[in-house]
TORKOL-4160 file (C-alpha; in steps of 0.2 Angstrom, whole numbers, padded with zeros to 4 digits, m for minus):
454
<pt num="1" X="m0003" Y="m0172" Z="0083"/>
<pt num="2" X="m0016" Y="m0184" Z="0075"/>
<pt num="3" X="m0021" Y="m0176" Z="0056"/>
<pt num="4" X="m0040" Y="m0175" Z="0060"/>
<pt num="5" X="m0034" Y="m0164" Z="0077"/>
<pt num="6" X="m0027" Y="m0153" Z="0062"/>
<pt num="7" X="m0034" Y="m0135" Z="0058"/>
<pt num="8" X="m0038" Y="m0134" Z="0040"/>
<pt num="9" X="m0026" Y="m0123" Z="0032"/>
<pt num="10" X="m0033" Y="m0105" Z="0027"/>
<pt num="11" X="m0034" Y="m0098" Z="0012"/>
<pt num="12" X="m0024" Y="m0081" Z="0006"/>
<pt num="13" X="m0025" Y="m0071" Z="m0009"/>
<pt num="14" X="m0017" Y="m0055" Z="m0014"/>
<pt num="15" X="m0025" Y="m0040" Z="m0013"/>
<pt num="16" X="m0034" Y="m0028" Z="m0025"/>
<pt num="17" X="m0023" Y="m0013" Z="m0017"/>
<pt num="18" X="m0005" Y="m0020" Z="m0021"/>
<pt num="19" X="0007" Y="m0011" Z="m0032"/>
<pt num="20" X="0024" Y="m0018" Z="m0037"/>
<pt num="21" X="0038" Y="m0011" Z="m0044"/>
<pt num="22" X="0055" Y="m0017" Z="m0050"/>
<pt num="23" X="0069" Y="m0008" Z="m0040"/>
<pt num="24" X="0086" Y="m0004" Z="m0045"/>
<pt num="25" X="0096" Y="m0019" Z="m0034"/>
<pt num="26" X="0083" Y="m0033" Z="m0044"/>
<pt num="27" X="0072" Y="m0032" Z="m0028"/>
<pt num="28" X="0053" Y="m0027" Z="m0029"/>
<pt num="29" X="0045" Y="m0013" Z="m0016"/>
<pt num="30" X="0029" Y="m0019" Z="m0015"/>
<pt num="31" X="0013" Y="m0005" Z="m0009"/>
<pt num="32" X="m0002" Y="m0008" Z="m0001"/>
<pt num="33" X="m0015" Y="0007" Z="m0001"/>
<pt num="34" X="m0026" Y="0001" Z="0012"/>
<pt num="35" X="m0015" Y="m0004" Z="0026"/>
<pt num="36" X="m0002" Y="0010" Z="0020"/>
<pt num="37" X="0014" Y="m0002" Z="0020"/>
<pt num="38" X="0029" Y="m0001" Z="0008"/>
<pt num="39" X="0040" Y="m0016" Z="0011"/>
<pt num="40" X="0055" Y="m0022" Z="0001"/>
<pt num="41" X="0063" Y="m0038" Z="m0006"/>
<pt num="42" X="0078" Y="m0045" Z="m0009"/>
<pt num="43" X="0085" Y="m0049" Z="m0028"/>
<pt num="44" X="0084" Y="m0068" Z="m0021"/>
<pt num="45" X="0066" Y="m0067" Z="m0013"/>
<pt num="46" X="0059" Y="m0058" Z="m0028"/>
<pt num="47" X="0052" Y="m0073" Z="m0038"/>
<pt num="48" X="0044" Y="m0080" Z="m0022"/>
<pt num="49" X="0034" Y="m0063" Z="m0019"/>
<pt num="50" X="0029" Y="m0064" Z="m0036"/>
<pt num="51" X="0022" Y="m0081" Z="m0036"/>
<pt num="52" X="0016" Y="m0078" Z="m0020"/>
<pt num="53" X="0006" Y="m0062" Z="m0024"/>
<pt num="54" X="m0002" Y="m0068" Z="m0041"/>
<pt num="55" X="m0012" Y="m0081" Z="m0033"/>
<pt num="56" X="m0020" Y="m0091" Z="m0019"/>
<pt num="57" X="m0009" Y="m0097" Z="m0004"/>
<pt num="58" X="m0012" Y="m0111" Z="0008"/>
<pt num="59" X="m0004" Y="m0111" Z="0026"/>
<pt num="60" X="m0011" Y="m0117" Z="0043"/>
<pt num="61" X="0003" Y="m0110" Z="0049"/>
<pt num="62" X="0010" Y="m0096" Z="0041"/>
<pt num="63" X="0028" Y="m0094" Z="0041"/>
<pt num="64" X="0042" Y="m0083" Z="0035"/>
<pt num="65" X="0040" Y="m0071" Z="0020"/>
<pt num="66" X="0021" Y="m0078" Z="0017"/>
<pt num="67" X="0021" Y="m0071" Z="0037"/>
<pt num="68" X="0026" Y="m0054" Z="0033"/>
<pt num="69" X="0015" Y="m0053" Z="0016"/>
<pt num="70" X="0001" Y="m0057" Z="0029"/>
<pt num="71" X="0005" Y="m0045" Z="0041"/>
<pt num="72" X="0007" Y="m0031" Z="0031"/>
<pt num="73" X="m0010" Y="m0032" Z="0022"/>
<pt num="74" X="m0001" Y="m0038" Z="0007"/>
<pt num="75" X="m0012" Y="m0057" Z="0006"/>
<pt num="76" X="m0028" Y="m0057" Z="0016"/>
<pt num="77" X="m0041" Y="m0068" Z="0019"/>
<pt num="78" X="m0050" Y="m0079" Z="0004"/>
<pt num="79" X="m0067" Y="m0072" Z="0007"/>
<pt num="80" X="m0064" Y="m0054" Z="0011"/>
<pt num="81" X="m0072" Y="m0042" Z="0007"/>
<pt num="82" X="m0061" Y="m0029" Z="0001"/>
<pt num="83" X="m0073" Y="m0018" Z="m0008"/>
<pt num="84" X="m0082" Y="m0016" Z="0010"/>
<pt num="85" X="m0067" Y="m0013" Z="0019"/>
<pt num="86" X="m0063" Y="0002" Z="0007"/>
<pt num="87" X="m0083" Y="0007" Z="0009"/>
<pt num="88" X="m0081" Y="0008" Z="0029"/>
<pt num="89" X="m0064" Y="0019" Z="0028"/>
<pt num="90" X="m0071" Y="0029" Z="0017"/>
<pt num="91" X="m0089" Y="0030" Z="0029"/>
<pt num="92" X="m0077" Y="0032" Z="0042"/>
<pt num="93" X="m0071" Y="0051" Z="0038"/>
<pt num="94" X="m0086" Y="0056" Z="0044"/>
<pt num="95" X="m0079" Y="0056" Z="0064"/>
<pt num="96" X="m0084" Y="0070" Z="0074"/>
<pt num="97" X="m0070" Y="0067" Z="0086"/>
<pt num="98" X="m0057" Y="0076" Z="0075"/>
<pt num="99" X="m0056" Y="0095" Z="0064"/>
<pt num="100" X="m0047" Y="0103" Z="0052"/>
<pt num="101" X="m0048" Y="0121" Z="0050"/>
<pt num="102" X="m0039" Y="0132" Z="0037"/>
<pt num="103" X="m0039" Y="0149" Z="0042"/>
<pt num="104" X="m0033" Y="0167" Z="0035"/>
<pt num="105" X="m0026" Y="0176" Z="0044"/>
<pt num="106" X="m0026" Y="0189" Z="0031"/>
<pt num="107" X="m0030" Y="0189" Z="0012"/>
<pt num="108" X="m0017" Y="0200" Z="0008"/>
<pt num="109" X="0001" Y="0197" Z="0002"/>
<pt num="110" X="0020" Y="0207" Z="0001"/>
<pt num="111" X="0022" Y="0196" Z="m0015"/>
<pt num="112" X="0015" Y="0195" Z="m0032"/>
<pt num="113" X="0019" Y="0178" Z="m0040"/>
<pt num="114" X="0020" Y="0178" Z="m0057"/>
<pt num="115" X="0005" Y="0162" Z="m0058"/>
<pt num="116" X="m0003" Y="0168" Z="m0042"/>
<pt num="117" X="m0023" Y="0164" Z="m0043"/>
<pt num="118" X="m0026" Y="0175" Z="m0027"/>
<pt num="119" X="m0036" Y="0191" Z="m0029"/>
<pt num="120" X="m0031" Y="0200" Z="m0013"/>
<pt num="121" X="m0049" Y="0208" Z="m0010"/>
<pt num="122" X="m0048" Y="0208" Z="0007"/>
<pt num="123" X="m0034" Y="0211" Z="0022"/>
<pt num="124" X="m0032" Y="0207" Z="0039"/>
<pt num="125" X="m0044" Y="0194" Z="0049"/>
<pt num="126" X="m0059" Y="0206" Z="0058"/>
<pt num="127" X="m0059" Y="0204" Z="0075"/>
<pt num="128" X="m0078" Y="0197" Z="0078"/>
<pt num="129" X="m0072" Y="0183" Z="0067"/>
<pt num="130" X="m0057" Y="0179" Z="0078"/>
<pt num="131" X="m0069" Y="0180" Z="0093"/>
<pt num="132" X="m0080" Y="0169" Z="0082"/>
<pt num="133" X="m0067" Y="0157" Z="0081"/>
<pt num="134" X="m0063" Y="0157" Z="0099"/>
<pt num="135" X="m0081" Y="0152" Z="0104"/>
<pt num="136" X="m0083" Y="0140" Z="0090"/>
<pt num="137" X="m0065" Y="0131" Z="0098"/>
<pt num="138" X="m0071" Y="0132" Z="0115"/>
<pt num="139" X="m0086" Y="0126" Z="0111"/>
<pt num="140" X="m0081" Y="0110" Z="0100"/>
<pt num="141" X="m0067" Y="0108" Z="0112"/>
<pt num="142" X="m0077" Y="0098" Z="0126"/>
<pt num="143" X="m0082" Y="0084" Z="0111"/>
<pt num="144" X="m0063" Y="0082" Z="0101"/>
<pt num="145" X="m0048" Y="0073" Z="0102"/>
<pt num="146" X="m0038" Y="0081" Z="0089"/>
<pt num="147" X="m0041" Y="0099" Z="0080"/>
<pt num="148" X="m0027" Y="0105" Z="0067"/>
<pt num="149" X="m0025" Y="0124" Z="0061"/>
<pt num="150" X="m0018" Y="0128" Z="0044"/>
<pt num="151" X="m0011" Y="0145" Z="0044"/>
<pt num="152" X="m0014" Y="0153" Z="0027"/>
<pt num="153" X="m0016" Y="0168" Z="0018"/>
<pt num="154" X="m0011" Y="0178" Z="0007"/>
<pt num="155" X="0004" Y="0178" Z="0016"/>
<pt num="156" X="m0001" Y="0174" Z="0034"/>
<pt num="157" X="0015" Y="0181" Z="0045"/>
<pt num="158" X="0007" Y="0200" Z="0040"/>
<pt num="159" X="m0005" Y="0196" Z="0053"/>
<pt num="160" X="0006" Y="0191" Z="0062"/>
<pt num="161" X="m0004" Y="0199" Z="0080"/>
<pt num="162" X="m0018" Y="0187" Z="0074"/>
<pt num="163" X="m0010" Y="0170" Z="0073"/>
<pt num="164" X="m0004" Y="0175" Z="0089"/>
<pt num="165" X="m0022" Y="0180" Z="0098"/>
<pt num="166" X="m0029" Y="0163" Z="0091"/>
<pt num="167" X="m0016" Y="0151" Z="0094"/>
<pt num="168" X="m0014" Y="0157" Z="0113"/>
<pt num="169" X="m0034" Y="0154" Z="0114"/>
<pt num="170" X="m0032" Y="0137" Z="0104"/>
<pt num="171" X="m0019" Y="0129" Z="0114"/>
<pt num="172" X="m0030" Y="0135" Z="0130"/>
<pt num="173" X="m0044" Y="0126" Z="0127"/>
<pt num="174" X="m0034" Y="0111" Z="0120"/>
<pt num="175" X="m0030" Y="0109" Z="0139"/>
<pt num="176" X="m0045" Y="0113" Z="0146"/>
<pt num="177" X="m0053" Y="0100" Z="0135"/>
<pt num="178" X="m0040" Y="0087" Z="0134"/>
<pt num="179" X="m0039" Y="0093" Z="0115"/>
<pt num="180" X="m0023" Y="0088" Z="0107"/>
<pt num="181" X="m0016" Y="0102" Z="0096"/>
<pt num="182" X="m0007" Y="0105" Z="0081"/>
<pt num="183" X="m0004" Y="0118" Z="0066"/>
<pt num="184" X="0006" Y="0119" Z="0050"/>
<pt num="185" X="0009" Y="0137" Z="0039"/>
<pt num="186" X="0009" Y="0142" Z="0023"/>
<pt num="187" X="0023" Y="0157" Z="0020"/>
<pt num="188" X="0032" Y="0165" Z="0007"/>
<pt num="189" X="0047" Y="0162" Z="0022"/>
<pt num="190" X="0051" Y="0181" Z="0019"/>
<pt num="191" X="0047" Y="0186" Z="0039"/>
<pt num="192" X="0050" Y="0170" Z="0046"/>
<pt num="193" X="0065" Y="0174" Z="0055"/>
<pt num="194" X="0074" Y="0165" Z="0070"/>
<pt num="195" X="0065" Y="0174" Z="0084"/>
<pt num="196" X="0048" Y="0171" Z="0073"/>
<pt num="197" X="0051" Y="0154" Z="0070"/>
<pt num="198" X="0055" Y="0151" Z="0091"/>
<pt num="199" X="0037" Y="0159" Z="0094"/>
<pt num="200" X="0030" Y="0147" Z="0079"/>
<pt num="201" X="0035" Y="0130" Z="0086"/>
<pt num="202" X="0029" Y="0136" Z="0104"/>
<pt num="203" X="0012" Y="0138" Z="0098"/>
<pt num="204" X="0014" Y="0119" Z="0090"/>
<pt num="205" X="0016" Y="0124" Z="0073"/>
<pt num="206" X="0029" Y="0113" Z="0066"/>
<pt num="207" X="0028" Y="0110" Z="0048"/>
<pt num="208" X="0030" Y="0123" Z="0035"/>
<pt num="209" X="0029" Y="0127" Z="0017"/>
<pt num="210" X="0039" Y="0139" Z="0008"/>
<pt num="211" X="0043" Y="0142" Z="m0010"/>
<pt num="212" X="0058" Y="0146" Z="m0019"/>
<pt num="213" X="0057" Y="0144" Z="m0037"/>
<pt num="214" X="0074" Y="0143" Z="m0042"/>
<pt num="215" X="0090" Y="0151" Z="m0041"/>
<pt num="216" X="0088" Y="0169" Z="m0038"/>
<pt num="217" X="0086" Y="0177" Z="m0056"/>
<pt num="218" X="0071" Y="0164" Z="m0058"/>
<pt num="219" X="0065" Y="0164" Z="m0041"/>
<pt num="220" X="0066" Y="0186" Z="m0040"/>
<pt num="221" X="0058" Y="0185" Z="m0058"/>
<pt num="222" X="0041" Y="0175" Z="m0051"/>
<pt num="223" X="0041" Y="0179" Z="m0035"/>
<pt num="224" X="0043" Y="0199" Z="m0031"/>
<pt num="225" X="0038" Y="0211" Z="m0019"/>
<pt num="226" X="0020" Y="0219" Z="m0023"/>
<pt num="227" X="0028" Y="0235" Z="m0025"/>
<pt num="228" X="0042" Y="0227" Z="m0036"/>
<pt num="229" X="0060" Y="0218" Z="m0030"/>
<pt num="230" X="0066" Y="0204" Z="m0028"/>
<pt num="231" X="0064" Y="0189" Z="m0011"/>
<pt num="232" X="0074" Y="0176" Z="m0013"/>
<pt num="233" X="0091" Y="0184" Z="m0005"/>
<pt num="234" X="0081" Y="0187" Z="0012"/>
<pt num="235" X="0072" Y="0173" Z="0010"/>
<pt num="236" X="0085" Y="0161" Z="0009"/>
<pt num="237" X="0094" Y="0171" Z="0021"/>
<pt num="238" X="0081" Y="0166" Z="0032"/>
<pt num="239" X="0082" Y="0148" Z="0028"/>
<pt num="240" X="0101" Y="0147" Z="0033"/>
<pt num="241" X="0099" Y="0156" Z="0049"/>
<pt num="242" X="0085" Y="0144" Z="0053"/>
<pt num="243" X="0098" Y="0128" Z="0050"/>
<pt num="244" X="0112" Y="0137" Z="0062"/>
<pt num="245" X="0099" Y="0133" Z="0075"/>
<pt num="246" X="0097" Y="0119" Z="0087"/>
<pt num="247" X="0077" Y="0121" Z="0085"/>
<pt num="248" X="0067" Y="0104" Z="0077"/>
<pt num="249" X="0055" Y="0111" Z="0063"/>
<pt num="250" X="0048" Y="0103" Z="0047"/>
<pt num="251" X="0052" Y="0115" Z="0032"/>
<pt num="252" X="0048" Y="0108" Z="0014"/>
<pt num="253" X="0056" Y="0118" Z="0002"/>
<pt num="254" X="0042" Y="0119" Z="m0011"/>
<pt num="255" X="0050" Y="0120" Z="m0030"/>
<pt num="256" X="0036" Y="0129" Z="m0042"/>
<pt num="257" X="0041" Y="0125" Z="m0061"/>
<pt num="258" X="0036" Y="0126" Z="m0079"/>
<pt num="259" X="0042" Y="0124" Z="m0094"/>
<pt num="260" X="0052" Y="0140" Z="m0094"/>
<pt num="261" X="0062" Y="0135" Z="m0080"/>
<pt num="262" X="0065" Y="0116" Z="m0081"/>
<pt num="263" X="0084" Y="0118" Z="m0083"/>
<pt num="264" X="0085" Y="0130" Z="m0069"/>
<pt num="265" X="0076" Y="0119" Z="m0056"/>
<pt num="266" X="0089" Y="0106" Z="m0062"/>
<pt num="267" X="0102" Y="0116" Z="m0057"/>
<pt num="268" X="0094" Y="0124" Z="m0044"/>
<pt num="269" X="0093" Y="0108" Z="m0034"/>
<pt num="270" X="0113" Y="0105" Z="m0031"/>
<pt num="271" X="0114" Y="0123" Z="m0025"/>
<pt num="272" X="0101" Y="0121" Z="m0011"/>
<pt num="273" X="0113" Y="0103" Z="m0008"/>
<pt num="274" X="0126" Y="0110" Z="m0003"/>
<pt num="275" X="0119" Y="0121" Z="0010"/>
<pt num="276" X="0104" Y="0108" Z="0015"/>
<pt num="277" X="0111" Y="0092" Z="0012"/>
<pt num="278" X="0113" Y="0080" Z="0029"/>
<pt num="279" X="0100" Y="0090" Z="0036"/>
<pt num="280" X="0079" Y="0080" Z="0038"/>
<pt num="281" X="0074" Y="0097" Z="0046"/>
<pt num="282" X="0075" Y="0103" Z="0025"/>
<pt num="283" X="0065" Y="0094" Z="0012"/>
<pt num="284" X="0063" Y="0095" Z="m0005"/>
<pt num="285" X="0045" Y="0096" Z="m0015"/>
<pt num="286" X="0045" Y="0100" Z="m0034"/>
<pt num="287" X="0027" Y="0103" Z="m0043"/>
<pt num="288" X="0021" Y="0111" Z="m0060"/>
<pt num="289" X="0014" Y="0125" Z="m0060"/>
<pt num="290" X="m0006" Y="0126" Z="m0065"/>
<pt num="291" X="m0017" Y="0137" Z="m0070"/>
<pt num="292" X="m0031" Y="0138" Z="m0057"/>
<pt num="293" X="m0041" Y="0153" Z="m0060"/>
<pt num="294" X="m0029" Y="0168" Z="m0060"/>
<pt num="295" X="m0028" Y="0181" Z="m0069"/>
<pt num="296" X="m0014" Y="0178" Z="m0080"/>
<pt num="297" X="m0017" Y="0160" Z="m0082"/>
<pt num="298" X="m0017" Y="0162" Z="m0102"/>
<pt num="299" X="0002" Y="0166" Z="m0101"/>
<pt num="300" X="0007" Y="0153" Z="m0091"/>
<pt num="301" X="0020" Y="0143" Z="m0098"/>
<pt num="302" X="0012" Y="0127" Z="m0090"/>
<pt num="303" X="0019" Y="0108" Z="m0093"/>
<pt num="304" X="0009" Y="0097" Z="m0102"/>
<pt num="305" X="0004" Y="0077" Z="m0093"/>
<pt num="306" X="0020" Y="0070" Z="m0097"/>
<pt num="307" X="0030" Y="0082" Z="m0092"/>
<pt num="308" X="0024" Y="0085" Z="m0076"/>
<pt num="309" X="0024" Y="0066" Z="m0072"/>
<pt num="310" X="0042" Y="0063" Z="m0079"/>
<pt num="311" X="0050" Y="0081" Z="m0073"/>
<pt num="312" X="0042" Y="0078" Z="m0054"/>
<pt num="313" X="0049" Y="0062" Z="m0051"/>
<pt num="314" X="0068" Y="0063" Z="m0062"/>
<pt num="315" X="0068" Y="0080" Z="m0048"/>
<pt num="316" X="0064" Y="0069" Z="m0034"/>
<pt num="317" X="0077" Y="0057" Z="m0039"/>
<pt num="318" X="0089" Y="0068" Z="m0042"/>
<pt num="319" X="0084" Y="0078" Z="m0024"/>
<pt num="320" X="0090" Y="0061" Z="m0017"/>
<pt num="321" X="0105" Y="0058" Z="m0029"/>
<pt num="322" X="0110" Y="0076" Z="m0021"/>
<pt num="323" X="0110" Y="0070" Z="m0003"/>
<pt num="324" X="0093" Y="0080" Z="0000"/>
<pt num="325" X="0076" Y="0075" Z="0011"/>
<pt num="326" X="0061" Y="0072" Z="m0004"/>
<pt num="327" X="0046" Y="0081" Z="0005"/>
<pt num="328" X="0038" Y="0068" Z="0015"/>
<pt num="329" X="0020" Y="0074" Z="0007"/>
<pt num="330" X="0025" Y="0059" Z="m0006"/>
<pt num="331" X="0025" Y="0046" Z="0004"/>
<pt num="332" X="0011" Y="0054" Z="0017"/>
<pt num="333" X="m0001" Y="0051" Z="0001"/>
<pt num="334" X="m0001" Y="0033" Z="m0001"/>
<pt num="335" X="m0008" Y="0031" Z="0018"/>
<pt num="336" X="m0027" Y="0026" Z="0019"/>
<pt num="337" X="m0035" Y="0044" Z="0016"/>
<pt num="338" X="m0020" Y="0052" Z="0016"/>
<pt num="339" X="m0022" Y="0057" Z="m0005"/>
<pt num="340" X="m0039" Y="0065" Z="m0001"/>
<pt num="341" X="m0040" Y="0085" Z="m0002"/>
<pt num="342" X="m0047" Y="0092" Z="0014"/>
<pt num="343" X="m0057" Y="0101" Z="0004"/>
<pt num="344" X="m0068" Y="0085" Z="0003"/>
<pt num="345" X="m0067" Y="0080" Z="0021"/>
<pt num="346" X="m0083" Y="0083" Z="0031"/>
<pt num="347" X="m0073" Y="0087" Z="0046"/>
<pt num="348" X="m0062" Y="0102" Z="0036"/>
<pt num="349" X="m0067" Y="0120" Z="0032"/>
<pt num="350" X="m0060" Y="0137" Z="0027"/>
<pt num="351" X="m0063" Y="0152" Z="0036"/>
<pt num="352" X="m0058" Y="0169" Z="0026"/>
<pt num="353" X="m0053" Y="0183" Z="0036"/>
<pt num="354" X="m0071" Y="0192" Z="0034"/>
<pt num="355" X="m0080" Y="0177" Z="0042"/>
<pt num="356" X="m0086" Y="0166" Z="0028"/>
<pt num="357" X="m0082" Y="0148" Z="0023"/>
<pt num="358" X="m0075" Y="0139" Z="0012"/>
<pt num="359" X="m0071" Y="0121" Z="0006"/>
<pt num="360" X="m0057" Y="0124" Z="m0006"/>
<pt num="361" X="m0045" Y="0139" Z="m0005"/>
<pt num="362" X="m0040" Y="0138" Z="m0024"/>
<pt num="363" X="m0060" Y="0144" Z="m0028"/>
<pt num="364" X="m0062" Y="0157" Z="m0014"/>
<pt num="365" X="m0075" Y="0168" Z="m0028"/>
<pt num="366" X="m0083" Y="0152" Z="m0034"/>
<pt num="367" X="m0099" Y="0153" Z="m0029"/>
<pt num="368" X="m0102" Y="0133" Z="m0024"/>
<pt num="369" X="m0086" Y="0138" Z="m0014"/>
<pt num="370" X="m0094" Y="0148" Z="m0004"/>
<pt num="371" X="m0103" Y="0136" Z="0012"/>
<pt num="372" X="m0109" Y="0151" Z="0026"/>
<pt num="373" X="m0102" Y="0159" Z="0039"/>
<pt num="374" X="m0095" Y="0159" Z="0056"/>
<pt num="375" X="m0104" Y="0172" Z="0068"/>
<pt num="376" X="m0097" Y="0182" Z="0083"/>
<pt num="377" X="m0104" Y="0168" Z="0094"/>
<pt num="378" X="m0098" Y="0155" Z="0087"/>
<pt num="379" X="m0110" Y="0147" Z="0076"/>
<pt num="380" X="m0105" Y="0139" Z="0061"/>
<pt num="381" X="m0120" Y="0143" Z="0046"/>
<pt num="382" X="m0117" Y="0131" Z="0033"/>
<pt num="383" X="m0125" Y="0126" Z="0015"/>
<pt num="384" X="m0125" Y="0107" Z="0019"/>
<pt num="385" X="m0132" Y="0105" Z="m0001"/>
<pt num="386" X="m0115" Y="0116" Z="m0005"/>
<pt num="387" X="m0104" Y="0106" Z="0006"/>
<pt num="388" X="m0110" Y="0087" Z="0000"/>
<pt num="389" X="m0103" Y="0095" Z="m0017"/>
<pt num="390" X="m0089" Y="0095" Z="m0010"/>
<pt num="391" X="m0087" Y="0076" Z="m0001"/>
<pt num="392" X="m0099" Y="0066" Z="m0010"/>
<pt num="393" X="m0091" Y="0068" Z="m0027"/>
<pt num="394" X="m0079" Y="0055" Z="m0026"/>
<pt num="395" X="m0080" Y="0035" Z="m0022"/>
<pt num="396" X="m0098" Y="0034" Z="m0021"/>
<pt num="397" X="m0101" Y="0038" Z="m0040"/>
<pt num="398" X="m0086" Y="0035" Z="m0049"/>
<pt num="399" X="m0086" Y="0014" Z="m0052"/>
<pt num="400" X="m0070" Y="0017" Z="m0058"/>
<pt num="401" X="m0063" Y="0024" Z="m0042"/>
<pt num="402" X="m0072" Y="0010" Z="m0033"/>
<pt num="403" X="m0063" Y="m0002" Z="m0043"/>
<pt num="404" X="m0045" Y="0007" Z="m0042"/>
<pt num="405" X="m0029" Y="m0001" Z="m0033"/>
<pt num="406" X="m0027" Y="0017" Z="m0025"/>
<pt num="407" X="m0045" Y="0019" Z="m0016"/>
<pt num="408" X="m0041" Y="0019" Z="0000"/>
<pt num="409" X="m0027" Y="0032" Z="m0003"/>
<pt num="410" X="m0036" Y="0044" Z="m0012"/>
<pt num="411" X="m0057" Y="0038" Z="m0011"/>
<pt num="412" X="m0060" Y="0048" Z="m0028"/>
<pt num="413" X="m0058" Y="0064" Z="m0021"/>
<pt num="414" X="m0038" Y="0070" Z="m0022"/>
<pt num="415" X="m0046" Y="0086" Z="m0030"/>
<pt num="416" X="m0066" Y="0089" Z="m0032"/>
<pt num="417" X="m0062" Y="0106" Z="m0039"/>
<pt num="418" X="m0052" Y="0097" Z="m0054"/>
<pt num="419" X="m0067" Y="0084" Z="m0055"/>
<pt num="420" X="m0081" Y="0100" Z="m0054"/>
<pt num="421" X="m0072" Y="0111" Z="m0068"/>
<pt num="422" X="m0066" Y="0096" Z="m0078"/>
<pt num="423" X="m0078" Y="0080" Z="m0075"/>
<pt num="424" X="m0063" Y="0071" Z="m0076"/>
<pt num="425" X="m0059" Y="0060" Z="m0062"/>
<pt num="426" X="m0044" Y="0068" Z="m0051"/>
<pt num="427" X="m0028" Y="0056" Z="m0049"/>
<pt num="428" X="m0012" Y="0060" Z="m0040"/>
<pt num="429" X="0004" Y="0063" Z="m0047"/>
<pt num="430" X="0009" Y="0048" Z="m0035"/>
<pt num="431" X="m0005" Y="0036" Z="m0042"/>
<pt num="432" X="m0002" Y="0040" Z="m0061"/>
<pt num="433" X="0018" Y="0035" Z="m0059"/>
<pt num="434" X="0015" Y="0024" Z="m0043"/>
<pt num="435" X="0030" Y="0014" Z="m0052"/>
<pt num="436" X="0042" Y="0030" Z="m0050"/>
<pt num="437" X="0034" Y="0035" Z="m0030"/>
<pt num="438" X="0038" Y="0017" Z="m0023"/>
<pt num="439" X="0058" Y="0017" Z="m0031"/>
<pt num="440" X="0056" Y="0035" Z="m0027"/>
<pt num="441" X="0054" Y="0032" Z="m0010"/>
<pt num="442" X="0066" Y="0016" Z="m0009"/>
<pt num="443" X="0078" Y="0028" Z="m0014"/>
<pt num="444" X="0077" Y="0039" Z="m0003"/>
<pt num="445" X="0076" Y="0027" Z="0011"/>
<pt num="446" X="0093" Y="0017" Z="0004"/>
<pt num="447" X="0101" Y="0034" Z="0006"/>
<pt num="448" X="0096" Y="0035" Z="0024"/>
<pt num="449" X="0103" Y="0018" Z="0026"/>
<pt num="450" X="0119" Y="0020" Z="0017"/>
<pt num="451" X="0124" Y="0038" Z="0028"/>
<pt num="452" X="0119" Y="0028" Z="0046"/>
<pt num="453" X="0132" Y="0014" Z="0040"/>
<pt num="454" X="0145" Y="0027" Z="0036"/>
């Protein structure tokens, strides 16, 4: 083709939302928080990738590695307004065809964990609230594309009949309205038998968060029954019984740690591996204990920020090295909007057992978190000014968040409660230690590949 007829080359620039780290084999891992892409490059490709992502690139017909970088959003056209893209992404959170409800089937609990922030003032969800929820979802189903329910408490499985009745109603509404329906549950695991798991799976409850804080002597001291007595043996027996089945589920074993349990957790991970290594249905999620407003806050040996950041990633690396799976929450936080707290999302509400509406489960007793109530006819009465405290406290007002490489993922609202209480910017552990985060994900992928090749 004559030179005059060739298309003018496009000019590409590195995205402002990239993060890059070098990994153990000398290669690179590159992440983009707007596209959500994570890509690894070999040692031989490293310098070309670094060079391409450090300045402008001209190409009329991108090929090879340059095309790969473009396809994954690591390179964008020079005229692209990425700040406007991020603003548009943030505004998309106001969609009205999806809804997330956190339902407190009961606010009572059979455990008395020494770091818990809850006071258990109420019990099982009242019948009028159950009726109101049925009507509410039935009314919404005609316009919703997707409804997601999170079962919380207290201990939600103490109100089994509430979960059964509402799950059945929600699934009927979903089928009638051509609406997708999914659910998860945070449970202490004490009542999670194989039979109950089978029923929960039938109600589209597929993801489970279960806390085990270390070996028996450590866990039982921290997470005892309300009337006294250990809980470790029964929880682990339930998990082992579930492992023996062919059921398809997603269990995240959360390990809460503080300064008093650092060595115990390190010793506990190999213990978990002896039982669950190689079973992708079980994942491990180490997280630090925090002072969340509970009566024991002043006595909690919480870790400082440096220790938290170091231990989360050293534990995750140990999890991988022992043949276990790290929690998928780690990688899910990196996708666009993945690090935004549910409390900051306009389409997310908590419904208490008495019908009160909240945004945050950690601040139930705070007046600014009490948005209104759900009546028996299914009408949600909401104080919109209080709602806005939670949904507009992030990137709308914080210039540092607006300029951050992680902005599309967290949108300045990883934890609106933290910002309200402290006035400080809430950054996720994954963002604060993005290089360690990417390395951990890379280690997991390498371990999976190695296991597959055997």
